[in-house]
N, C-alpha and C positions, 0 to 999 in steps of 0.2 A: 588656794594655798600657793604661796610663792615657792619657786624653785631655787635652792641655794646655788651660788656660784662662787668664783674666786673672790669676788668683792662683796658677797653678802646675798640676801634674798633678791629675787628678780625685781620686786617693786621698789627697792631702795634706790635713792639717788646716789650716783657714783661720780667719782672725779677721775680726771686723767692721771696717768702715772707721774709721781713726783720726779722720776728720772728724766722727764721731759725737759726740766730746767737744765740738767747737765748736758743733754743733747744740744739744746739751743746755745748754751755757753760755748761748747766746743766749736760749733759752726761759726759763731760770731768771732771767736778767737782766731779761727783760720782766716776769716775775711780781714780781720784787723792786722794779722801778722804780715801781710804783704807790705804795706807802707811802714809798719812799726818796727820790724826787724832791722832794716837798714838804719833807721834812726837810732835804735838802741845800740847797735854795733858802733855807730859813729861816735857815741859818747866815750868809748874806750880807745878810739883811734887818735884822739887829740884834736880832730877837726870838728869842733863844736859850733853849732849854729842855732839861732833862736827857733828856727822851724822844727828842729828835732823835738823840742819840748812840746810844741803844739801838736805834732804828729802823735807823740806818745800819749798826751792828754786826750786827744781825739779817740785813740784806740781804747783807752781805759773807759772813756765815756760810752763808746759804742758797745763794748762788752757789758759794762754795768747797766747801761740804760736798756739794752736789749734783754738782759736777764731779768731786770725789773718788770719789763713789759710782759715777758713770759710768765713771771710769777703772778702778775695780775690776771692774765688770761687763764692760768691754771686755777686760781681761786674763783674766778667768775664763770668757769665752765663746768657744767654737770650734766649728766645724762641718766636716763632711767629706761629700763626695759620692763614695760608693764604687760598685762595680760593681752591687751588689745592694741597698744601703741608703743612706739619708741619715741621718747622726748629728748630734746637737746636744748639747753638754755646756756647762752653765752653772751658776752658783751659787758662793757662798763658804762660808757656814755650812751651808746645805742644798744639796748638789750634786744637780743634775738631769741625767740622761742619757736623752735621747729618741732614738728611732730609728724611721724609716719605711721600709718596703720599697718600692723604686722601682717595682715592678710594680703597687703599689696607689695610687701618686700620681696624682691626677686633676686637680689645678689648681695652677698657679704664678702668683700674681697680684702685681703690682707697684703700689705706691702711693707718691706723693711729694707732700707739701704744698709751698707756695711756698718755705719755707726749705730743705727738702730739695732741691728743684729747683735753687736757687741754689748749693748746695754739691755738686751732682752725686751725690746719694744717693737711694736708694729703700728702701722696706720691702718685704720679700719674704715672702709667705705661701705655704707649701707644704702642701697639704692632700689628704686622701683622701676627704673628703666624708662621713665617717661621724659619727653622733651619739655621741660618746664623751666628753662634758664637756671638750672642749679637747684631748684626747689625740690627735686625728686631724690636728692642724695644728702645723707648725713655723714659727715666726716669726723671721726674721732682721732685726733692727732696730739698725743700718742697714748696707747695703753700697753699694758704688759702683754707678752706673748700668750700667756695662759688665759688672760681675760679676752684677748682677741679670738682665740680658738673657742672659748666658751660662748661668746656672742655668735660666732658663726654657726656652731652646732644648735644653739637655742633658737635662732631666728630662721634657720632653714631645716627645722626638724620635719621628718616624714610624717604625714598624717597617719593616725591610728588605722590599723586594718590593712596597711600596705604589705604585700607579700614579697619575700626575697626571691631572687633568681640566681641560684648558684652558678649557672652556666655563663652569666654575663656580669656578675658582681665581682668586686675586688679590683685588682690592678688590671687595667686594660692595655697600658703601654708604658714602657720605661725607656730611658735614653739609650740609644745604640750609637757609640762613637762614630760608626761608619756613615751616619747620616750627615756628617759635616761636609761630605763631598758635594752636597747640593748648595752649600753657601756661596762658593765663588761664581756659580752660574746663575745666581738670582739677579734681579734688576738692581739690587742694592749695590753691587760691585761697581758698575759704571757711575752710579750716582756718587758713591764715595770717592771714586777717582777724580771726577769733576770737582767735587767739593775740596779735595786736597789741592788741586791746581788753583782753585779760587782762594783757598786759605793761604797758599804761598804768596799770591799777589797781595793779599791783605796784610800779611806780616811784613812784606817788603815795603808796603805803603806806610806802615807805622814807623819804620826806620828811614823813611824818605828815599828809598832805593827802588821804588816801583818802576820809574822810568828807565833806570839802568838795567833792571831785569828784563823789561820788555825790549829795550834797545839791543841787549846782548842776544836775546832770542831771535830778533829780526835779522841781526847781522849774520847769524849762522845760515840764513837762507838767501842772503844777498849774493848775487853773482853766480848762483848754482843753476844747473839745468832743471827743467820741470820734473824730470824723472827723479833726481836726487831730492828735490823739494817734496815730492810725494812720499819718497822713502822716509824723509825726516819727519813728516807729519804722522806717518804710520808708526814710526818708532816712538814718538811722543805719546800717541794714543795708546800704544801697547804699554808704555811705562805707567801711564795714568791708570790703565786697566789693572795692571799688576798691583799697584798701590791700593786700588779699590778692592781687589780680591783679598788682599791681606787684611784690609779693614773689615770686609764682610766676614772673614773667618773669626776675627776678634769679636765682632758684634754677635755672631751666631753663638759663640761660646758664652758670652755674657747673658744672652737671652734664654738659651735652652739648656745650660748646665743644670744638672740635678733634676731634669724633667721627669715628671711622673703623672700619668693620667689614671684615675681610679674612680670607681663607683662606690660610694659610701652607703652604709646601711640607712642613712637618713634620707635616701632617695635623691642624692645629688651627684653630679659629676664634678670632680675637683681636679684642677690642673695646678701643679706646683713646678716652678722652674726659676732659674736665675742664678748666676754665679755671685756677683757682688750685691745686686739688688734682688732680694728674694720676693717672689710674687706667689700668691695663692688665690686663684680665681675659682669661685664655686658657682655652679649653674644647677638650678632645680630641674629635674627631668620633666616635671609637668609643664615646664615652659619650653621644652624642646619640640620643635616642629619639623626637624629634618636636619640634613647635613649638606655641605657643599664641598665637592672635590675640586680644589683650585690647582691649576697647572700653568704657572708662568712659562713662557716659551723656553727659556734656558733649562729650567727644571724638567719640562716635558721632554726635551731632547735626550735627557738622561733617564727617561722613564720614571720620573718621580712626580709626587703630588702631595699636597697638604690637605688637612681636613679642618673645615670651619663649621661651627655650630650655626644652625638657623633656628633662632630662639627669640622669644619675647623677653623684654627686660634687659637687653644689652645696649640700650641707648646711652650715650655718654654726655656728661656735662662739658661745658667749654673748658673748664680747668682740669679736666681729667686727661692726663698724658698717656694713659694706657689704652690706646686705640685698638689694641689687638686682643681684647677680651674674648672674642669669638674663636680664636685659634685653639683648637683642641690638639693638633698634632703638627709639628714642623714638617717641611718637605722630607718625604721618606720614599722608599720604593713604592710604586703604585699598588702592588699586591698587598703590601703592609697597610697602606692607606685604606684600601677597600676592606681589609679584615677589621681594622679598628673602627671604621664607619659602621660595619655590621654589628659589632659589639655595642657601640654607642646607641644604636637604634634597637638593640635587642632582636636582631634579625639573624637568620642562619646564613644569608648571603646579602651582600650590599646592594641596595636598590640602584645605586649609581652604576652598577655593572650590567644592568639590563640592556638587551639589544634595543637600539633606537630607530625610530622611523625616519628615513631620509627625507629631506626637503626637495621640492621640485627644482628642475634645472634653471627656472627663472630666478631662484635665489642666488645661484652661482653667477648668472649674467649680471645681476645687480651688483654683486661684490666686485666683479671684474671691472665694471664701469666706474665704481667708486675708486678702485685702485688706479685706473688710468688717469682719472681726474687728479688724484693725490700726487701722482708721480709727474705728470706732464704740466700741471698747473704752475709749480715753481719754475720749471724749465721755461715755460712760455713767458712768465714774468721777467726772468733774467734776459731772455731774448729781446723782449720789448725795451728793457733798460739798455741793452746793448745797442739797439738801433738809435737810441736817444743819446747815450753817453759815450760808450767806447766799445769797439768790436771785441775786446777781450772777454766781455760778458757772454758773447756767443759761444766761446769755448766752455765757459762755466755752465751755460745752459745745456750744451751737448753732453758734458760730463754728468750733470745732474740727471738728465733723461736716461743716459746709459746705465747709471748706477741704480736709480730709484725704480725704473720701470720693471725690470725683472723681479726685484725684491718685492715690490707692491703686488705683482701678479701672483707670486708664490704665496704671499700671505693671504691674498684673496681666495685662492684655491683652498688653502688650508682652513680658512674661516668657513668656507662652504662645507668642507668635509666634517668640520666640527659640529655643524648644526644637527640637531636631532631632538626627538621627544618620544616619550613612551609612558604607559601606565604600568607600574610594577607593584602588584599587590596593593597595599594601602598607600602607595606613594605615586605622585606624578613626577616624572623625571624630565628635565630640560637641559640642553647643553648648547653652548655657544662660545665664541671667542677664538682668537688666534694668538695674539701676544699674551693673552691671559685667558686660557680656556677654563671654563667653569661648568661643572656638572652638578646640578642641584636636584636633590631628592627631597620633595616637600610632601608632608602628610596631606592626603586628600581632604581629611577632616579639618585641616587648618586653612583651607581656601575659603574665603568669605565672599569672593566676587571675581568676575572676569571683566577685563577691559579689551575690547576688540578695536584695533586701529587698522585703517587701510587708506593709504594716501592715493592720490590720482595715479602715480606710477605703479603702485602695488595693484590697484584695480586692473590696470592694463596688463600686468604680468600674471594676474590671477592668484596673488598671494596676500597674506595678511599677517599681522602681528598680534598675538594673544598675550595678555599679561594676567597671571594669576595673582590676585590681591590677597594678602595675608597680614596678620598683625605681627608677624615675626620677621627677623632679619632685615632685609632691605625694603620690606613692605610690599614688593611686587616682583615677580619673576617672569620673564618674558620668553615666549616661543617665537623667534623671529622668522618672518618670511615663510611660514608654513603654507601649504596649499589651502585654498579657501575652504573647500569641502572637508578635507582631511583635518584641518585645524579646528573647525567647528565640531566635527565628530569627536575629536580628541577631548575637547573641553566638555562636551556633553557626557562622554564616557568617564572622564576623570572625576567629575562631581555631578552625579546624576541629579536631575531636577533643577539645578541652579540656572542653567541656560535654556531649559526647555520652553519657557514662556516666550522666548524671543526667536525660536526656530520654527520653521514650517517646512514640511516635507515637499520635495520637488519630484514630480512624476518623472520616471526614467524610462525612456522608450528604446534605449540602446543597451547593449551588454555592459554590465558594471565592470569598470576597469579593475585590474588586480591591485591589491593593497600595495602601497609603496614598500620598497625593500627595507629590511631591518638592517641597521648598521651597528656592529658591536662597538662598545665604548673603549675597549682595550686595543690601542694601536701604537 
């Protein structure tokens, strides 16, 4: 028996919302208004030219032809939600018939820009999360908001017999305006600042004034001392950073306004957010394999972190612009992030907060060597060029070495302190990274294999890298530069029996050394 919905029984063929035509016409009118409006106003100014009529005719043709194409698409597109499959038929000259098995559907996401919200429409993306060049996603563009919500509930319904958990069901997190303080310290701020500077140069190039802008900037530094030149560069970098911080604040408001994370009775986690473009991302709990606590350097300095889902079915198609579907929580205070992570996993305490086993000193030595190569390599290249071209580059090489070496060594030491791994209940936990420290709590039952890597340098240092292979998230999560014996023991303990056929006991004739120290995750 079919289940009734806003558009009729489940097995009936349905069409996109007729208001799609109005939405398309408004967008085309906005595109055509750019050249058409000056031409239209020119008709009343007395300065009439033949090109004005051509521009107006082109605008009418664009809006009319585009609307006609949308009407044809609307008439030739239909979809059906059956008992076992979801079908989509579309196309006029080239007819496409797509079908997804309902038991393989892993996500139903709704998106609506301001125009769509005004018209009560949403775009629906139904996906299986597989990497198949777009063949794993059906996109309905556009349906009514009620129809989109009905599709989401129907396709992600909880299997019969699932039990509720009042302690962890309902709303898990809502927006706290104080979280916005983490926006200016993210990596987005300097990127937006650099983008603003590049955009200024591009705009000046459109008006043929790029050389004048560059020349004016160079003249400001001509004839000044090195000290004032450095001060000027610092001031320009500060101005670009301030512009980037303002842009980061605006971007954060657009992305996270009206944020709400909740667990629905259908057995799904739902994230709703967005100021102008509203997004609704739904994740089935049975696809969840863990969480990741992500701490970019700037956010970590202010004791913040964000929470990402480690789940199957979050793979994106090439035309999918929402590359952040795994984000469950924006950067927030670390204690809040841990609490939300525990609720998401239905745990009393977050596995990401478990004490971690420290890695051997050889791991620190390897990172210090990498840091020295990173810092002194560019300095050596500049010095070599200075010997060939001009002695001025020697000063640049010295300055590069003086600035980069301490910074690289600090980051190397921090990267070593961030290393750690542990087994916490039903999860294996691994942490790594300095500029972007990530603590991953992965369900032990979700590990399907181990990859053990040991380079020649690692063999000499007595360390190795273990990668837990899983079908979720990034596909593999690594434990970098763990002690050889401790790393293999950790892998055998985390997933008993999986690595046992490849291990053989080694007789020990000396006292067993103490277990490496446990390092807390909260610092």
